[in-house]
Structures are given as C-alpha cells and as structure tokens.
KOLVOZA-424682 format. One line per 5 residues: number of its first residue (from 1); their letters; for each residue x, y, z of N, C-alpha, C. Coordinates in steps of 0.001 Angstrom, whole numbers. Each point is the difference from the previous one (the first is absolute). Layout:
BEGIN
NUM = A = X/Y/Z/X/Y/Z/X/Y/Z; ...
//
This chain:
BEGIN
1 = MGTYQ = 671/-1069/-72/-506/1136/354/1097/1246/-559; -883/870/-188/755/1283/531/31/1028/-2031; -505/-510/-812/62/1117/-1230/-1195/-197/-950; -1084/-121/1260/-1698/-14/-1171/-951/297/709; 137/1868/-338/-1206/841/864/-1364/-86/-527
6 = PYNFL = -1030/-397/326/-257/798/1418/345/-1287/1177; 360/-1174/-275/-93/-954/686/1195/-203/1019; 1259/-157/-446/1067/152/850/1191/1041/-1138; 751/564/1570/1126/680/-959/590/1094/1281; 1054/202/-124/450/533/752/49/1801/-320
11 = NENQE = -1094/569/1350/-163/1377/-23/1012/1095/85; -75/962/364/1023/1449/-91/1106/-561/1260; -888/-696/1311/1025/305/660/576/-1924/366; 60/-533/-1389/1048/-1208/-503/-929/-1132/939; -1344/300/416/-543/-1293/671/-1356/-611/-1136
16 = MDGFD = 74/-1179/125/-852/-659/-884/-1805/380/283; -241/525/-577/-1598/80/-205/-714/-18/-753; -1579/-169/399/-671/-579/-1821/-1245/-528/1161; -861/-644/-1235/-888/-423/462/194/-2085/373; 1254/-362/-271/366/-1149/248/734/334/1325
21 = ADIAK = 384/982/369/1048/40/1100/-936/444/917; -1526/823/-295/-833/65/1520/-463/-1463/-31; -856/-988/-855/290/-1105/161/202/-787/1086; 1753/55/-197/871/-881/248/-78/895/2040; 264/680/-275/-351/905/1176/-955/-691/1367
26 = EIAKG = -1027/-56/-1034/-1644/-487/1061/423/-1276/292; 522/-898/-1019/424/-1129/-107/618/-404/1539; 1490/562/118/1045/258/978/-777/454/1222; -1085/791/41/-622/245/1278/-1313/-804/549; -466/-734/-898/-802/-1055/-19/613/-1229/817
31 = LDVDI = 1710/-256/-245/616/-1318/54/627/513/1310; 111/1765/467/595/333/1112/1708/-512/182; 395/634/-1489/1048/-294/-642/850/1326/-306; 1417/404/99/492/1056/-853/202/-282/-1035; 220/796/-763/-85/-422/-1878/1247/731/-374
36 = EFVSQ = 649/-506/-822/1206/538/-652/-214/-458/-1602; 396/1127/-661/-691/-12/-1305/1531/-660/-774; -294/-491/-1142/1439/-252/-698/-606/154/-1615; 1164/1038/-742/-443/405/-909/691/-1381/-1144; -1045/-440/-947/861/-849/-993/-804/-304/-1372
41 = EFSGM = 404/120/-838/-304/154/-1173/-855/-906/-481; -1693/7/-731/-634/-881/-30/425/-1253/-404; 796/250/-1081/709/-1407/-643/398/-1131/1094; 916/878/1139/165/-1346/504/-633/108/1784; -1305/269/-717/-371/-203/1207/-716/-1679/1001
46 = IAGLK = -131/-924/-722/106/-825/-29/758/-1160/723; 1208/491/-399/951/-934/442/674/712/1317; -373/1688/-55/299/370/1350/-683/-569/897; -1234/-34/86/-820/-835/703/538/-1432/127; 105/-564/-733/254/-1360/259/1553/-398/909
51 = ANKFD = 868/1184/-603/1062/138/1120/72/456/875; -997/307/719/-502/220/1433/568/1856/133; 116/569/-1045/318/1506/71/-1073/919/483; -932/-824/79/-1013/967/492/-1386/-766/214; -959/70/762/-1016/-1126/714/-701/239/-651
56 = MVVSQ = -534/1159/-716/-1356/-444/-845/-159/1095/-1458; -512/-102/-938/269/1410/-840/-1425/597/97; 33/1012/17/-1059/866/-194/365/1070/-1199; -478/-415/-1024/691/472/-969/-491/325/-1495; -1593/-437/-263/-597/273/-835/-4/-1798/-675
61 = MTITE = 582/-977/545/235/-1179/-625/-1218/-284/-324; -411/-518/-1191/-1202/-668/-821/-114/-1140/528; -1070/-730/878/-599/-1282/-210/-287/-743/-1322; 951/-1001/-233/-63/-1279/-830/361/-885/73; -555/-638/-596/-525/-1687/456/2109/-437/-392
66 = DRKKE = 1019/522/-663/1118/-171/48/614/51/1144; 26/1172/660/580/1146/846/-682/-1117/1637; -887/-739/-55/-909/-538/938/765/-1191/253; 1069/-429/-886/660/-1185/10/1241/204/990; 663/1623/30/1337/334/929/-445/445/968
71 = MLFSD = -1012/497/217/-742/932/1126/-1191/-85/183; -448/1080/1704/-1580/-729/545/-251/1753/-759; -964/-203/246/-743/1293/-483/-1221/136/1333; 59/1556/-63/-879/335/786/-1486/89/-1041; -1234/481/886/-1258/136/-719/736/1600/-713
76 = PYITN = -689/390/-1137/208/1089/-1006/-81/1242/544; 892/777/506/-267/1282/513/-313/1124/-989; 560/-293/-1358/-780/1329/-1186/93/-592/-1385; -941/380/-747/-649/-214/-1573/610/827/-204; 721/-129/-1053/759/942/-1208/-354/-153/-1115
81 = QVKVI = -546/981/-1100/-624/-176/-1494/1585/531/-378; 242/-592/-1304/1582/-580/-505/-1102/1068/-1753; 675/567/-56/-206/772/-1743/1398/697/-828; -910/296/-991/1326/-50/-1253/430/1422/199; 1641/168/74/-37/1827/259/980/59/-1275
86 = VSETN = -558/1188/-563/927/434/-1185/187/1626/-126; 691/530/-844/467/1326/-195/-1291/818/-299; -94/1013/395/-1216/604/-205/-360/571/-1370; 1321/-39/-683/-112/161/-1713/-130/-1187/-584; -60/-1353/690/-224/-1343/-640/-1692/471/-912
91 = TDILS = -165/-1334/-525/-843/277/-957/-141/-1851/-538; 615/-592/90/476/-1215/-944/-293/-1502/1332; -50/429/1046/92/-910/1069/-1519/933/817; -1310/-1731/-234/-737/727/874/-726/-1020/700; 743/-1428/459/-149/-1080/147/988/-957/177
96 = VNDFP = 297/-925/783/979/-1029/-430/20/-658/-1208; -1028/-509/-544/-228/-159/-1181/1000/406/-1034; 567/1582/246/479/649/-1008/1654/125/501; 658/-991/1013/1075/-224/680/1194/-426/-1687; -468/-1192/-623/1126/-525/-948/604/501/-853
101 = GKQIG = 1296/-61/-90/774/887/-465/475/1037/795; -690/235/1344/693/1231/580/1068/1/1380; 332/937/638/999/-512/1172/-1016/182/937; 217/-542/1043/-1184/-73/992/1038/-74/1707; -507/1115/727/1105/70/1268/-935/-1283/1001
106 = VGLGT = 1021/-232/791/-1427/-725/1200/1531/-200/1001; -468/121/1404/951/69/1219/357/-1739/51; 1234/423/113/858/-1322/-319/-271/-1315/1503; -490/-1597/-581/-729/-827/1175/-1130/433/575; -1114/891/-490/-942/57/669/-1107/-770/-677
111 = NDETY = -1322/-110/267/-838/-965/-579/-233/844/-1145; -27/1392/-292/-272/536/-1530/949/-934/-769; 1110/331/366/1050/-766/-1219/-322/-1479/-342; 86/-435/956/-920/-1608/88/-1251/-150/-710; -678/961/-159/-1224/4/-767/-163/422/-1463
116 = LRTVL = 1042/843/-474/203/341/-1083/952/-870/-931; 697/-1032/821/998/-934/-827/-990/-1337/-12; -744/-395/653/17/-1167/365/-2523/-173/-473; -556/1279/173/-946/218/-311/-287/725/-1650; 602/1094/866/-501/815/-1680/523/131/-1322
121 = MPEVG = 1224/243/-185/931/-802/-866/-546/-973/-1082; -166/-1202/995/-277/-1052/-804/-2020/-101/-562; -339/1395/687/-911/413/-502/-457/1100/-1455; 619/565/381/140/1244/-798/825/-255/-1145; 1670/-759/384/930/240/-1003/1000/800/537
126 = DFEIR = 1212/-369/-1116/1432/533/845/353/1618/326; 479/332/1339/441/1494/292/1040/-203/740; 447/1066/-229/1701/325/819/-354/264/1398; 796/-1389/971/-470/1179/1634/1401/115/170; -262/1040/752/1497/981/772/-552/86/1958
131 = TYDDV = 748/-968/447/-353/16/1764/728/1829/534; -357/-171/1072/162/1224/926/-150/-484/1223; 1207/909/663/-173/-473/1422/-828/783/988; -49/1015/-774/-1040/971/829/-1263/1476/-652; -1146/-188/27/-787/594/-656/669/1280/-1011
136 = ITSLK = 395/1046/1011/624/844/-462/1008/-179/-1193; 437/-695/-23/1013/-160/-1347/-524/-200/-1117; -1485/-1082/222/-458/-554/-1399/-913/1424/-450; -469/651/994/-1014/1115/-684/1246/1159/-233; 1290/165/412/893/993/-506/-322/-534/-2050
141 = DLDAG = 739/-1049/346/-56/-865/-1021/-764/327/-1356; -1555/-156/771/-1352/181/-762/-356/1912/-655; 710/245/912/-287/1470/-341/1124/359/-789; 1118/-317/123/1062/191/-1121/-231/-389/-1141; -1026/-1457/-419/-338/-326/-1257/1500/-1750/-32
146 = RIDAT = 327/-382/608/881/-943/408/-418/-1153/126; -1529/-39/228/-865/-978/101/-1391/537/-682; -1063/-1362/-538/-1091/602/-373/-1148/213/920; -62/-1118/1043/-1157/54/805/631/-898/1352; -638/-5/1194/40/-704/703/-906/-221/598
151 = INNLY = 63/-1361/1537/-1273/431/577/15/-394/1602; -833/554/575/264/571/997/-1756/283/938; -10/479/1517/-896/262/506/-17/1360/6; -1461/383/-146/-251/1508/65/565/394/1504; -215/-381/767/320/6/1386/1953/770/178
156 = ALKPV = 348/-784/-599/1485/207/-127/507/940/-608; -889/552/-1109/-27/681/-824/167/1565/-38; -786/200/1187/-1029/1489/379/1806/736/288; 57/-545/1280/1205/1049/611/1583/1/-1033; 483/-590/-904/847/-707/-558/-226/1279/-1540
161 = IETNG = -1019/326/-205/12/799/-1302/-918/1748/744; -57/-339/786/-252/1658/1162/1072/169/141; 974/-735/601/1701/606/466/726/428/-1435; 86/-1013/-1040/721/8/-948/-596/1025/-1445; -941/-408/-32/-719/1539/-1172/-256/-1146/-1152
166 = FKIKA = 451/-1384/210/-376/-954/-1501/-1211/446/-686; 79/-117/-1098/-502/139/-1018/-918/-1334/-796; -1105/-766/1066/-108/-1326/124/-1467/-222/292; -700/-795/-340/-1527/-481/16/-113/-1684/-55; -1284/146/673/-293/-1603/42/-698/-338/-1024
171 = VGDPV = -820/-769/-634/-460/-518/-1175/-962/-892/-36; -963/-291/-256/-872/-1041/-517/-593/-720/1476; -710/-1102/147/-458/-778/1089/1425/-323/1142; -196/-151/907/715/-820/1056/525/-1866/-825; 984/491/-80/790/-1558/-221/-371/-792/970
176 = KSDQA = 145/224/733/-212/-1232/1466/-16/806/929; -738/-1039/1239/-33/498/1599/1453/-928/462; 592/370/1000/1084/-621/872/-689/206/1190; 275/-976/667/-453/-208/1810/1674/153/537; 109/1085/970/1621/-445/742/-500/-215/1258
181 = GIAVN = 1310/-1218/548/-549/-551/1453/1568/419/692; -234/-405/1287/1197/-113/485/697/-1270/362; 1273/-119/-605/643/-1147/264/1177/-613/811; 14/-1112/280/1102/-583/613/289/-1430/-158; 936/-450/760/765/-1195/-491/-1561/-1122/315
186 = LGNET = 369/-906/-622/-776/-1248/-59/389/-752/1699; -1313/-516/339/632/-911/1613/-731/1030/948; -48/1213/-349/-543/1002/1099/-1690/788/139; -733/-1476/286/-1092/270/-699/-480/952/1884; 335/-285/592/-309/616/1608/94/1602/-353
191 = FIAEV = 1159/364/-537/438/1097/-396/-1021/994/-1020; -333/-1008/-950/-884/478/-1048/-1273/544/1025; -982/-1088/470/-754/211/382/-210/1086/1388; 1253/465/485/13/1133/685/-160/1009/-965; 551/489/-995/116/793/-1192/-1506/233/-157
196 = NRILA = -985/-1099/-504/-1324/-26/-649/-208/1070/1231; -416/-664/1046/-849/320/1438/597/1965/-100; 661/312/-117/476/1600/201/-392/224/-1355; -78/-605/-1517/-404/885/-839/-1437/235/292; -891/-1176/335/-1398/115/230/-102/1280/1027
201 = EIKED = 513/-323/973/-303/1119/1238/193/1598/-517; 1376/71/-966/-69/1831/-136/-1069/304/-1326; -695/-1710/-860/-1191/787/-700/-1073/218/723; 55/-663/1162/-1716/131/1056/210/1301/319; 1390/619/713/6/1109/717/-40/670/-812
206 = GTYRD = 589/213/-1355/-142/1563/-639/1120/334/-377; 1248/-669/627/1588/174/-383/212/-19/-1770; -473/-1169/393/610/-245/-1822/-884/1036/-753; -1282/499/101/-738/694/-719/1282/1755/163; -192/288/1173/1422/924/122/812/435/-1114
211 = IFVKW = 1038/-1581/565/1193/-50/-1066/-316/136/-1262; -1131/-557/-753/-316/-126/-1087/45/1631/-495; -872/437/239/-766/1601/-410/1411/711/665; 1195/-34/594/1008/622/274/995/-219/-1243; 94/-1222/-405/741/106/-1324/-439/-193/-1329
216 = FGEEP = -1583/-189/-408/-149/-430/-971/-1421/1302/-723; -587/1239/1510/-156/840/34/-1677/-326/-878; -804/-1160/659/-987/-1020/-316/-358/-940/905; -1178/-252/39/-559/-954/938/459/-1736/-719; 235/-709/861/179/-1195/-785/-1022/-1178/-509
221 = PAE = -134/158/-1155/-399/-1221/-338/-1252/-1170/732; -943/-5/-6/-746/-326/808/135/-1630/-204; 59/-1003/1229/778/-1562/-628/-1414/-812/98
//
C-alpha cells in the first residue's frame, strides 16, 4: 500500500493515509493492537504477506478464486466500478471493443491486468499491454499519448486528475465490478473471523459510512 489515492498513500506528513488506512486503523482498534503500516508495491503484496512481512493486506486486493487459493479474505469492504479511461481528445476508443491494435496501460499484478490478459484479449482480439507500478505514472503516459487507454475505477481517478490536471475522461459502461477484501495468510481462520466481526460492527455503527464519505464524497452504495 502507499501509492493509490484515495485508498492508500503517504500524506504531506509522510504518514499512511486514505480509505484503506482508515479501515485498517478501525480493524486494529477492534483487535486492541497497535498498527504499523508497511509500504509495498502491489505486485509484491502477495509475496510479502506469505513471507510474513506484514500480517494483513488492506490495499484494494480484489477477491478472486485464484487468490483464495493463496490467502484468506474477509467479507468485501468495498465494490469498485472499473471503466475505460482515455484522453479527452480521444474519439476512436468508446469501449473495450475498440482495444484491438491499441496500447493499453494497467497496474502490474492487479486483477485488472489478469482480466485484460485472460478474459478481454481472447474475447475482443490482440492489443498491447503496458504494466505500471502506480496509477499516476499510467495516467501521465495516457495524458502524454504514450498509451491509448487504461482501465481503472473512478474513485481512484478523481483525486489524481484534480491534483495533476490530466486531460482524461471515462467512456462507456463499466467494464466490470470488483470487490476488495482484507487478506491474511491461509490458516488464520480465527483472525479473519475477528476482522469480519469488526467490519460488520463499523458498518452497523456508522463508522464505515463516515470513512466512505470522507474519502469519496458520497454515500456508500446499498448492500
């Protein structure tokens, strides 16, 4: 975590901040333990967890069947709508069906990368995939015309666009919806049960709603 606003990032005081950070703090509070944040590029997140570099991952880790074989997931704590993102001047990419022959950027090691390679490309035809370690770099390349499009969720784009003034836009219907969960190592059933208990409690008492509104400026969608 640490490079994905507004979910997780280092603020001006070089402290971990964001939606994920606030959720992690509530989990730690509910467990009555001190919290220590570890900054880690997403592509190394699963390996870091397995190596016990950290105890849990709260970093927009999409719940997938393949990942369930490697980690235990909590109940989903957010659902993200993923859309096609292009330059404001773009006129020829209106949906994923227009990807063939184009250069498409995506986060390295993310569920979006897996989706492009294993689901979308066989469905619509070949295109070039360029991977990135962080969202900002991919959007800089998109803004500069070095790639033709990317896919990402709208919550992640708003603060980056506002801060950097990128001339980009979302087009078409959502490509897919992803649910993120908190991940721990296999064999920690009691631990993940406690995490689920705390998630349920903060949703019930309004804490989750306050965190969601703080970072996204809108009410959380009804479950």
